[in-house]
N, C-alpha and C positions, 0 to 999 in steps of 0.2 A: 091948612096951606104948609102947617110944620112938616103933616104926614106927607105929602107932598113932596117937601122939601127933602125930606129923609129920604123918600123912596129913591129920589134922583140920584143921592150920593151913594147909596147902596150901588145903584143901577155905576154910575160913573167908577166904581172902585173897583166890583163886579167884573166888567170891562178892560180897563186898566190893568188889572191882574190875568184875563185872559190874554192881553197885550205880550204881559213882559213873560208868561209862558211860552207864548208864541214866539216870541223874541229868544227867547233864551232855548226853548229848539232847534229850533233854525240856525242856534249859532253852534249847538253841538253838531250839525248835521250839515256842518259846514257849508250852509248858502252863501253866506257874507264872504266865501274865501274864494284866489281868484288862482286860476288853471294855468301855473305854467310849463309848457312841456319840457323838459326837462331829459339831458341821457343820448349819448352818440352810441350806438349799439347796432350791430346786423342782425336784425329782426325780423323771426321768421318764424310761421304759425305752420303748429302738423294738423293738420285734419282729422276728421272722426272719429275724435275722443270727448262725443255731447257733454259739457257740464262736469268739468275734470275739476271740482272743488277743491281737492284737496292732494298735494303732494310730500312724499317725502324720498327721500333720495339715501339709499345704501350708501357713505364717503368712502368703504374701501374698495368696493365693487364696481361703483360709478352707474347702478344701478337705480333706479327711479320706478317708484311703484307709484299708479295715478289711479285718484278713486272715481268713478265717472257714473253721472246718471241724466238724463233728461228729466228734469223737473217742470218744464215747460208741458210737456207731453202728460207726466204724472195730472199737473193740472187741470186739464184737457179732457181729461177719464181715461186716455188709455193705457194701456198692459204694459207694463216699463218694466223692464231687467234690467240694471244700471249691473256695471261690471267694472276688475284692477285690471289695468295694463300696466306691462313692465315695460321700461325703454329703456335700453343701454345705450350711455352718453358716451361710452369709448367709441360709438361706430360713427364715421361719415355721416353717411347718410340714417338718420339714425328713424327706424320706427316701431310700431305700437303693439304690444301684441298684447291679447287677451288672454290672462292667467285661469277667467273663471266661468267662461264659457259651458264648461262641462260642468259647473256645480247645480245641482237640480233643485236650486228655490228660484222659482221661475220672480215671485217680486224681492227677488233681491237689492235693495236699491242703500247701496252704501255711500257715506257721509263724511266724515275725519276717520282718517286712517294713520298708525301709527306701527313702525317698524321697531323688534324689538330683538337685539342678538345676543344669547343664552355664552354668558364669559366663561361657562365651564365647558360647553360644549361645541361652541361656533354656530348650533343652529338659529335659526331665524324666524319669527315668529309677526305674523302682521294680525292686529286686532284692529275691525273695522267695527262703525257707528253703522247700524243697517234698520232705517224704516218701513221697516214691512207693513201690512196690510192690515196688518192684525195687534201690530205694537212696534213698539220700538226694543232692538235686542244692540248684544255684542259678540261679531262674528270675531274667532280664532282660529287662526289659519297658521301652517306652517307649511316656510319655502323651501322648495327644494332644486335653485336654482333654473327649473323645466317649468314647473310649477306651483298652485298653492292648493296646499288638500285643506280641506275643510275638517277641525278639530273638535272644537265644540261652540253651542250656541249659547249664552248670560243673559237673562230674563230677571228684569228685576221693575216693580213699580215705583222706581224713585228713577229712574230712564223719563224724567217727562217728555224734555223737549231736548235730547241730548244732542250733541253739535260736535264736539271732537271730543279726541282721546291720548293721552300718554298709556302707555306701556312700562313699567317697570320689572317685568319678571312673564314669564311665558302665560301668566293665569293672575296676574296682576295689575290694575292701572287704574290713573284719575282721568275724572271728566267732566266736562261741562253740561249745564241745563241749559241752553241758552233763555227758556222762557220757565216760570212754577204752573203755564196753563196752556194747550193747545191754542189753534188759531182761533180768534174771536175779536169780537166788538173790544171786550175788556182787554184784551193783551193788545189791541191797538193804542186803545187808551191811556192804559201805562206806559207804552213807549213815547207817545205825544208829550205824557206827562215828566220823562227820563227817570220812570218809578224801577229801579233796578228787582227783574224777580230772578235774574239767572244765578245760577249757583253751582259750586265745584262738587264734586262727588270722589269716592274711591271704595276699591272692589279689590278687598285684599284673599281674595281664590275662595273666600266664603258667604261673605257677608257684605254687603254696598253701604253706605255711609255718606250722609250728607256731612261736610266741611264746612263750606262760605252758604251765604246768601246772601240777596240783594246787590247783587252786582250789575250792572249794565248792560245786557244781553254780553252774557260770559258766551266766547266762540273760542279763539283758539287755546289751547294748552298744552305745555312744555314742561320738560324738570330740565337742568343742567346738570351738567356732565358725571359731578360729585353726588347727583341723588340729596341736595340738601335743598334745593328752592324749585321751587314751579314759577312757573312765569302765566297767565290765565288774558287774555284779549277781552278786554270788556269795551263794546265795538260802539256805541253811541255815544260813551265815555270820551271815547278816544284818549285809550290808554291801557297801560297793561297793568296788571297789577302782580306782585311780588309777596311771595309767602315763602317761610321758612314754614319744609317738611316736620320738623322736632323738634319743637311740637310745634304744632301747625297753626300760624300763626300769619297774619298781614303784616307784612314790614317795610311796604314800600310803594309808590307807583312811578311809571314811567310814563311822564305825558308825551304825545305821539300827534294830536290836534290832527287827524284821522280815523276815520272808522277801522280801526285796524279788526283783521278777521284774522286765518291762520299765520303759526309760530313755525320755523324751523330754523336749526341749526347750520352752519357750514362747519368744513373742517378746522378754519382757526377759533373757534367756538363764538363767533359774529350771530346775532340774533336776524334773521329775515324776514320780513314783515310783508303780505298779498294786504294791504286797505283798500277803501272806500271814499274818497274825501270827497266827496258830495253824497249823501246818500239818499238825498230824496230824489235825485236822478238814478240812484239804485233800483229803490222803490218804482218808477217807473219803467226801468228797463223789465226789470221784473217781471210785469205787468205787460209790453211792449216790444217784442224783440228790435223794432223800428228805431224805440228811441235807447240813445244812449250813455254809458255811467264811465266814467273817467276810471280809469285805471294805475296805480299807487303801490309802487316797492319801494321802505324802507329798507335801510341795514341799522340796525344798532350797535355798537359795538360797545361791551360792558365789562371793557378794564379798570373801570372806577364805577361800579353800581350805584352810587352816591347822586353819581353826575355823567350818565353814559353819553355817548357822541352819538346820534340820529342824522343818519346825512338821508335826504333823497333821492335815493341810486334811481327813481325811475316815473316816470307820472307824463299819461298822457290824457289826451279828450273825450278816449273813448270810442273813435271812428274807425281805426285799426281792432282793437280789441276791449270789449268794456268787460266792467263787474268786476275785477281783479282778486280774490281771492285768500290765493296762497304762492310763495313766492321763496323757491329753494332752489341752493346755490352748489354748483359743479362745478371745480374748478375755476373754467372762465364764464362759463355758460350758465346763465341765469333761467328756472323753466317756472312761468308765470301762468297760474290755474285762473278761472274763471265760476262762474256759479252756474251760467246758462249756454255761453258760447258755444260755438262746435271747433272744439282745438285747444292747444299750447302755445303760451309765445316762447320762444325760446331767443334769449336775447343772448348775443355776444361780446362780449369788449376786449375781445382779443383784438390786439395791433391787426392784423391782419386780416380781421373781418369787420371793422371800423369803415363806414364807409364813408 
């Protein structure tokens, strides 16, 4: 009798723990949040760019670089070659031009990208996370106003599940691994339990070193203009981690309460974030294009790093555009990319464009 009673208590505690863990995971995934659509902008979608997961803009020239890859096609076993596109945001009719069509790498599958402008000679360098069939790499290109010239490929066994990158030189960068293992059951379980396995790494031109671990889905990464602080999006934690570069240490956390993805600066020094407010819906959308996932754009003003101003710039229900992963600002335009959608959403908030 005593044994039965004890077993019932153990089972009850076990079930209670499961329920609490489930509720905790659902809370962080935004399950209980309400989507309130906002934003009065002219919305336009430029088609033909499938899976425009990351976008970065050269603020001086108004040129946008877009990393694209058909991820659903890859999941279906197709031989997919991704591409880097260029958009001139100064033109009335924005067209996308493929910069890597001649790149002789048939399994080129770009992910996170970062543009570096060398202050000594103003040359421009694009660093690209590349998920090839044989492994993960970083490709370095030089941009010449008309094309991307491939310069080198960097390989390391510490590129475990690289997601995003921020270049600090022509041959140096920081990067994120969103997980410490490849896709599988263990990774799924850890994600459900909110066990952070992501990391931040650094390449100094010769060697790769991991600087921080145990991050909940380390995603977007960027560095401030002074080169003193590093910002890393922890997607399933709904926050952005702030690190001092020297000595390297975590010094703060910006709580965003949404599934933060890629990070981009505007000309005024504000941080723009593409995000997933409903992570479970995003997972469903990843598996089925007919299931929509809300898109969320937030703007972070960092005049006071201890108390930043976070603004919900734009949010939709996913019907027009699903699964936003990046928001990049140039003048009155915001370019929003997606992990899976066909196209880029352009939000224009100039008075002449608002409906």
